[in-house]
N, C-alpha and C positions, 0 to 999 in steps of 0.2 A: 423414523429412527435417526437419531443424531450421532455424530462421531464423537471422539474424545474431545474434551475441552482444550482449546488452543489459547496460549497466552500471547496477546498481541499488544504492541505499543506502536504509536504513530508519532513521528517527530513534528507535531503541529507547530511548535515554536522555533524550530530551526530555520536558518536562512535557506534560500533556494540552493539546490545542488544541480549543477549543469554538467552534462557530459555529451559530447558529440551532438550538440544542438537540442538535446532533450532535457527538460527539467524533471528532476526526480525528487522524491521525499524518502526520508529514512523510515524504515519499517522493521520492527523486531517481531519475529514469530518464533515462539518457543526458544528464545535465547539466541537465535541466529539473526544476523543483520542483513538487510536487503535494501537496495535502492530500487524503488518502484516508480514508474512514470507518473508524474503529478498532473495527469490530464484524463478526465473522463472521456471515453471514446464516443459518447453520445452527444454531449454539449460542450466539451472542453473544460468543464469545471475543475477546480483544484482539489483533487481527491484528498490531499493531506489535511484539509479542513473538514472532512467528513467525520461522521461518528460511527461507532460500532453499534449495531443493533443487538437484540437479545440472542439472535442466532449466530452472532459473531461476524456478520457481513459488514463491509464498509459501505456506508450510505453516502452517495454523492450529495454535496451541499447545495448544488444547483437544481437538480431535478428529482432527487430522492431515489434514484436507481440504486439497487443493491448489487454489490460485487463480493463474491466469496473471496476469502483470503487465498484459497487454493487457486482461484482463477488469476489473482494478482501475481502469485508466485509463478504460475505457468506462462505468464506473458513473456514472449521472447525478449522484450526490452528490459525486463526486471533483471537486476544484477545481484547475485549473492556475494556478500563481502566476506573475504577470508583473511585470516591473519598471516602475515609473512614472518617467518622466523629465520 
């Protein structure tokens, strides 16, 4: 059984985003913006150049490992961006 469809966008063409020595990529999930670490934990591949498969998982471009969007968002290094008013 699969969950509800999730709208995901990956900032493939954006320049690197660095914070505290970690490279991030911009990730939009259901209209919310996040900075996710741009490094596969297995082989260090740049996740922002991965693709989404039919299940909605991000596929590492170096070794083909699948990462659920939920696991990317749960990563303690992932940052949720919020508007300042």
